[in-house]
Structure formats: C-alpha cells, structure tokens
C-alpha positions in Angstrom: 194.2 104.2 -101.7 195.8 101.0 -103.1 197.2 98.4 -100.8 199.3 95.3 -101.9 198.9 92.5 -99.4 201.5 89.7 -99.4 202.9 87.3 -96.8 204.9 84.2 -96.1 207.9 84.9 -98.2 210.0 82.4 -96.2 213.3 83.9 -97.4 216.2 81.5 -96.8 214.1 78.3 -97.1 216.0 75.1 -97.7 213.7 72.8 -99.6 214.9 69.2 -99.3 218.4 70.6 -99.4 217.7 73.0 -102.3 218.0 76.7 -102.1 215.1 79.0 -103.1 217.3 82.0 -103.6 216.6 82.3 -107.3 212.9 82.0 -107.0 212.7 84.6 -104.2 214.9 87.0 -106.2 212.5 86.6 -109.2 209.5 87.2 -107.0 210.9 90.3 -105.3 212.0 91.8 -108.7 208.4 91.2 -109.9 207.0 92.7 -106.8 208.9 95.9 -107.3 207.7 96.2 -110.9 204.1 95.4 -109.8 204.1 98.0 -107.0 205.2 100.7 -109.6 202.9 99.6 -112.4 199.8 99.3 -110.1 200.7 102.6 -108.3 200.6 101.0 -104.9 200.4 103.4 -101.9 200.9 100.8 -99.1 202.6 97.5 -98.9 201.6 95.1 -96.1 203.7 92.0 -95.5 201.7 89.8 -93.0 204.4 87.7 -91.4 207.0 85.0 -92.1 209.4 87.1 -93.9 212.2 84.6 -93.2 212.0 80.8 -92.9 214.0 80.5 -89.8 215.1 82.7 -86.8 218.6 82.7 -88.1 218.3 83.3 -91.9 221.3 82.8 -94.1 223.2 85.9 -95.2 221.8 85.8 -98.8 218.2 86.0 -97.4 219.1 89.1 -95.3 220.6 90.6 -98.4 217.5 89.9 -100.5 215.3 91.5 -97.8 217.4 94.7 -97.3 218.1 95.2 -101.0 214.3 94.9 -101.7 213.5 97.5 -99.0 216.2 99.8 -100.2 214.8 99.8 -103.7 211.2 100.1 -102.5 212.0 103.1 -100.3 212.9 104.9 -103.6 209.6 104.1 -105.2 206.2 105.9 -105.0 205.0 103.4 -102.3 204.7 105.8 -99.3 203.8 103.3 -96.5 205.5 99.9 -95.9 204.2 97.8 -93.0 205.9 94.5 -92.0 204.7 92.2 -89.2 206.5 89.2 -87.7 205.2 85.7 -88.2 205.9 82.5 -86.2 209.0 81.7 -88.3 210.5 85.1 -87.7 213.0 86.0 -85.0 211.9 89.1 -83.1 215.5 90.1 -82.6 216.4 89.8 -86.3 213.5 91.9 -87.4 213.8 94.4 -84.6 217.6 95.1 -85.0 217.3 97.7 -87.9 213.9 98.9 -86.8 214.8 102.5 -86.1 216.8 102.8 -89.3 213.9 101.4 -91.3 211.4 103.7 -89.6 213.4 106.7 -90.9 212.5 105.4 -94.4 208.8 105.1 -93.3 209.1 101.3 -93.1 207.2 100.1 -90.0 208.3 96.8 -88.5 206.0 95.3 -85.8 207.6 92.3 -84.1 205.8 91.1 -81.0 202.7 93.1 -80.3 203.6 93.7 -76.7 202.9 96.9 -74.8 206.1 98.6 -76.0 205.1 98.6 -79.6 202.7 100.9 -81.4 200.7 98.7 -83.7 198.3 101.4 -84.8 199.7 103.1 -87.9 198.3 106.0 -89.8 198.5 105.7 -93.6 199.2 108.9 -95.6 199.1 109.6 -99.3 200.7 112.9 -100.2 200.2 114.1 -96.6 196.5 113.2 -96.6 195.3 110.6 -94.0 193.9 107.8 -96.1 193.5 105.0 -93.6 194.6 103.3 -90.4 196.4 99.9 -90.1 196.2 97.8 -86.9 199.5 96.0 -87.6 199.1 92.9 -85.4 201.9 90.3 -85.7 202.0 86.7 -84.7 200.9 86.9 -81.1 203.0 84.7 -78.8 201.6 83.1 -75.7 203.3 85.5 -73.2 201.9 88.6 -75.0 198.2 87.7 -74.7 197.7 85.6 -71.6 199.2 84.8 -68.2 200.2 81.2 -67.3 198.2 79.6 -64.6 199.2 76.5 -62.7 197.3 73.2 -63.3 195.7 74.5 -66.5 194.2 71.9 -68.8 194.9 72.0 -72.5 191.3 73.2 -73.1 191.8 76.0 -70.5 195.0 77.2 -72.3 193.2 77.2 -75.7 190.3 79.1 -74.2 192.4 81.7 -72.5 194.6 82.1 -75.5 191.6 82.6 -77.8 190.2 85.2 -75.4 193.6 87.0 -75.1 193.9 87.3 -78.9 190.4 88.6 -79.2 191.0 91.2 -76.5 194.2 92.3 -78.3 192.3 93.0 -81.5 189.5 94.8 -79.6 192.1 97.0 -77.9 194.0 98.0 -81.1 190.6 98.6 -82.8 189.6 101.0 -80.0 192.9 102.9 -80.5 192.3 103.1 -84.3 188.8 104.5 -83.7 190.2 107.4 -81.7 192.3 108.4 -84.7 189.5 108.0 -87.2 186.8 110.0 -85.4 184.7 112.0 -88.0 186.9 110.7 -90.8 185.5 108.5 -93.5 188.6 106.3 -93.8 189.0 102.5 -93.6 190.5 100.6 -90.7 192.6 97.7 -91.8 194.1 94.9 -89.6 196.8 92.3 -90.1 197.1 88.9 -88.5 199.3 85.8 -88.5 197.2 82.8 -87.4 194.9 80.0 -88.5 191.2 80.9 -88.5 188.2 78.7 -88.3 187.1 77.5 -91.8 190.4 78.2 -93.6 192.2 75.8 -95.9 195.7 74.6 -94.9 198.6 72.9 -96.8 201.4 70.6 -95.6 204.0 73.4 -95.2 202.5 75.4 -92.3 203.7 74.7 -88.8 201.2 74.1 -86.1 201.6 77.4 -84.2 199.1 77.0 -81.4 199.3 73.6 -79.8 196.0 71.7 -79.5 194.4 72.8 -82.8 192.8 75.9 -84.4 191.8 78.8 -82.2 188.2 79.7 -82.0 188.7 82.9 -84.1 186.7 83.2 -87.3 185.8 85.8 -89.9 182.8 87.0 -88.0 185.0 88.2 -85.2 187.7 89.7 -87.4 185.3 91.1 -90.0 183.0 92.9 -87.6 185.5 95.7 -86.7 187.8 96.0 -89.7 187.2 97.0 -93.3 189.9 94.6 -94.6 191.9 91.9 -92.7 195.3 91.0 -94.3 196.1 87.6 -93.0 199.3 85.5 -93.1 200.4 82.0 -92.1 198.4 79.9 -94.5 200.0 79.5 -97.9 196.9 79.2 -100.1 195.2 82.4 -101.3 191.6 82.4 -99.9 188.7 84.3 -98.5 187.6 83.3 -95.1 183.8 83.6 -94.6 183.5 87.0 -96.1 184.9 89.2 -98.9 187.2 91.4 -96.7 188.9 88.7 -94.5 191.6 87.1 -96.7 194.9 85.2 -96.8 197.1 86.1 -99.7 199.2 83.0 -99.5 202.9 82.4 -100.1 204.5 83.8 -103.3 206.2 80.5 -104.2 205.0 76.9 -103.5 206.6 75.9 -100.2 205.7 72.2 -100.3 204.7 69.7 -102.9 201.1 70.0 -101.6 201.0 73.5 -103.1 202.3 72.3 -106.6 199.0 73.0 -108.3 198.2 76.2 -106.4 198.4 79.5 -108.3 200.3 81.9 -106.2 198.9 85.4 -105.8 199.0 88.8 -104.1 195.9 90.8 -103.2 195.5 94.4 -104.4 193.0 96.2 -102.2 191.6 99.5 -103.5 189.6 101.8 -101.2 187.5 104.8 -102.3 186.8 106.1 -98.8 185.5 102.9 -97.2 184.3 101.2 -100.4 186.6 98.2 -101.1 187.4 96.2 -104.1 190.0 93.3 -104.1 191.9 92.0 -107.1 193.9 88.8 -106.9 197.0 89.2 -109.0 198.7 86.0 -110.3 202.5 85.7 -109.5 204.5 84.2 -112.4 205.9 80.8 -111.5 209.7 80.6 -111.5 210.2 76.9 -110.8 207.4 74.2 -111.2 206.9 71.5 -108.5 205.5 68.2 -109.9 203.9 65.3 -108.0 203.7 62.0 -109.9 201.8 58.9 -108.7 201.8 55.4 -110.0 203.9 52.3 -110.6 207.3 52.2 -112.2 205.9 51.8 -115.8 203.6 54.8 -115.6 206.1 57.0 -113.9 208.8 56.3 -116.4 206.3 57.2 -119.2 205.4 60.5 -117.4 209.1 61.4 -117.1 209.3 61.6 -120.9 206.7 64.4 -120.9 208.6 66.7 -118.4 209.8 69.6 -120.6 211.1 72.1 -118.0 214.3 70.5 -116.6 214.3 72.9 -113.6 211.2 71.2 -112.3 211.5 69.6 -108.8 209.7 66.2 -108.7 208.2 64.2 -105.9 207.0 60.6 -106.6 204.4 58.5 -104.8 205.3 55.0 -105.8 202.8 52.1 -105.8 204.7 49.1 -107.0 204.9 45.4 -106.0 208.7 45.7 -105.7 209.2 49.3 -104.5 212.9 49.0 -103.7 213.9 47.8 -107.2 211.4 50.3 -108.8 213.0 53.1 -106.8 216.4 52.4 -108.2 215.1 52.1 -111.8 213.3 55.4 -111.4 216.3 57.2 -110.0 218.6 55.9 -112.8 216.1 57.1 -115.4 215.7 60.5 -113.8 219.5 60.9 -113.8 219.6 59.9 -117.5 217.0 62.4 -118.4 218.6 65.1 -116.2 215.5 65.5 -114.1 215.6 66.7 -110.5 214.0 64.1 -108.3 213.8 65.3 -104.7 211.7 62.6 -103.0 210.3 59.1 -103.6 207.5 58.1 -101.2 206.1 54.6 -101.0 202.3 54.2 -101.0 202.1 51.6 -98.3 199.2 49.5 -99.5 198.5 46.1 -98.0 199.9 44.4 -101.1 203.4 45.7 -100.6 203.5 45.5 -96.8 204.0 41.7 -96.8 207.6 42.0 -95.9 208.3 42.1 -92.1 211.4 44.2 -92.7 209.6 46.8 -94.9 210.9 50.3 -94.1 210.9 53.7 -95.6 213.5 54.5 -98.3 214.5 57.8 -96.8 213.6 60.4 -94.2 211.9 62.4 -97.1 208.9 60.3 -96.3 208.7 61.2 -92.6 208.1 64.3 -90.5 209.1 64.5 -86.8 205.7 63.3 -85.6 205.9 60.3 -87.9 209.2 59.3 -86.3 207.9 59.8 -82.8 204.8 57.7 -83.5 206.9 54.9 -84.9 209.0 55.0 -81.8 205.9 54.6 -79.6 204.7 51.7 -81.7 207.8 49.8 -80.8 206.9 50.1 -77.1 203.3 48.9 -77.8 201.7 51.4 -75.5 198.2 50.5 -74.7 196.9 53.4 -72.6 195.2 55.7 -75.2 195.0 58.7 -72.9 198.7 58.4 -72.1 199.6 58.2 -75.8 197.5 61.3 -76.6 199.2 63.2 -73.8 202.6 62.1 -75.1 201.7 63.3 -78.6 200.5 66.7 -77.3 203.7 67.2 -75.3 205.9 66.2 -78.2 204.1 68.7 -80.5 204.7 71.4 -78.0 208.4 70.6 -77.8 208.7 70.6 -81.6 206.8 73.9 -81.8 209.1 75.5 -79.2 212.2 74.3 -81.0 210.9 75.5 -84.4 209.8 78.9 -83.1 212.9 79.5 -80.9 
C-alpha cells in the first residue's frame, strides 16, 4: 500500500493582496502526475484545504476539478479532513456526492461522523485510517463555569487524547487477526514541533500537551497537518508534511514536500518528495546600498520580495528602494524597518505600512498608549484579545 500525505493547501490565499491561483494550479497538476507515476493507492489531505471559511470561486473550482480528475485515476482511496481554516459547512455540502466517488470528507469529528475508514486495494483490505480532523473545543470538552486558562488547556488536552483513544479502539475492532497498519490524521501543534510565521494559534494559551509518544504508541503512521514545515516529530512515523507552497516569507528557504508512505503489511518506509517551486519568495536584509546591489542579482522577475531595512534614514531609503524596484520590474511586497536604537531617535518614528504589523502588534501598541502598569491585567487582556482574534479567524 502506498499513501501520499499532504496538507495545508490554503487554496484561495491572498498574500499581501496577491493571488496564489497560479501556484496552486501548478501544484495540483504536479500532484495528479505524481499520484499516477508513484502508483499511489491512498491520498490523505490533513486539513486546511482552503485559506478561509468563504473561499473565492476560483479556489472551489481548483478543488473540485482536482477531485474530478483524481476520481478517474488509479488512486482508490481519497481522505480529506478539515483544518482550522476550513468551514465545516463548505466541506460538508458536497459530502454525499463525493462519497459516491470514494472520497471521504471528515469535517468536525463529532459523534455523527464516522472517522474510521477502511482502505481497500483491488477489494483487499490493506489498512485502516482514523481520519481525525481539527478538533474544535465543543467536540472534545464541556465548558465549565469559572474555569481558569490552565483548567481549559488541561481539559482540552485530555479531551483530544480521549478522542484518539476512542477512534483507535474502533479501528482495532476492524483489524482483529489482520496484519494491517492503522493510520491516524491530525490537525494540531504537537510538543517539540517547529512552527513558522504563517500558522494561526488554534488553541489559546499555547501548545497542547500532546507529543509523539502519545500519538505514536497506537498508530503505525500519523499524518499531521497545520504546521507548514515538513518534519518528523520525535519518531519516524509521526510527521508533518508541510504546505505545498511557501505561505509566508519565513518559509522562503524551506523546501516544500509531500510524504509518500509505503507499507508492506505493517513495515513502513517514508520518502519525502520535493515539490517543484513555482514562484520564489526572497527576503533581503541590509541598508539601502546593499539592497540595491542585491536587486541586480534577482533573475526571476516573478519573485516576491520582502525587505528588512536597516538604514539611518529609513524613510528616504524606502522611497529610493521602491523606485529602483519599479525600474527593474521587481515585485516588492513589503518593506520592514529594523528598529535599532540608532534609528529610533525621532519621537514621531512610525511604521511605513501595516505590512510590518499583525493584529497583536496593533493591540499592544494601543495598550502602550494607555501606559498600563498592572502586568497581570495586561496579560489577561492579551489572552482575551488572542481568543477574540482566533474566534474571528476560525468563524
């Protein structure tokens, strides 16, 4: 049995006002060719198919066109789970139609969904997948009045662990006296994993106390999503595959990959397959002189560029740099000022654009104006603000 593990497509992403449609189309075309050439039996997409709960029409078209073509291929089993960016309603709407094509879409993980899926290859049972999506708070725990943040984190962690224990027990019933692997999916941040700047904080208060020891003890392979960097977590068979395209400039040097997992009965081998890069992202750092020099060496004019400017006169340097980028027909998406003490002498120093700030930065700047002195109160405000942002982003 051969499985291709991918995740975090984020179809429909708007990147600093730029569409990723071309990059996603190139990736999906490549994925179809790869599934055919590698003779993949099972495709697992571990969450965040779309970037928002209301994806643009072109993103929906990319998704359905891909699934239509894939259903005509030799890939017999297609399993898609929801991530924190995905709308349950959007993924669930065509669920019955897709199931007729042997495409399993698992959206919430509540009691009404069957997450335990048997994997067949030419009518022979080859394995079982516990298709666990992003688990929302209401699915795994009951709200209790007067809970502290630590209490919520603890009960949430326990609820997620119990959920995995339960689906594993269901899978065991189907695999009695059969030498077949049990595979799990997940969409969460695990202890010891590496993050980038483009993932949302999905569980307020920090990382859940869920590690590879817990996930790895039951399952023969764990196909994780949410983190955008391809990585093993603690052991060989608990892995994130990462996103197929760089979703932030912090991923500009990260080679994007899919994981191909091959099982001979329960003996596993994993191959990390490089995804061809459609559009480079480039981060440049320095003063106006060094940056202008580096501009001359940019050969691919489709490259999106972010600058970190460290100059004694950043406002003048910014204009010079933008003029040069326009002359060279380079695509400059953001200029960020390195705020060293040397250039912070002006009382009216401010950012050049909102490209430099995220919502939390804006909120913290607003609190600074009020000169709040109570540290505990400030911490509580920040936690509450993060929770509001998360609810808005995930709604």
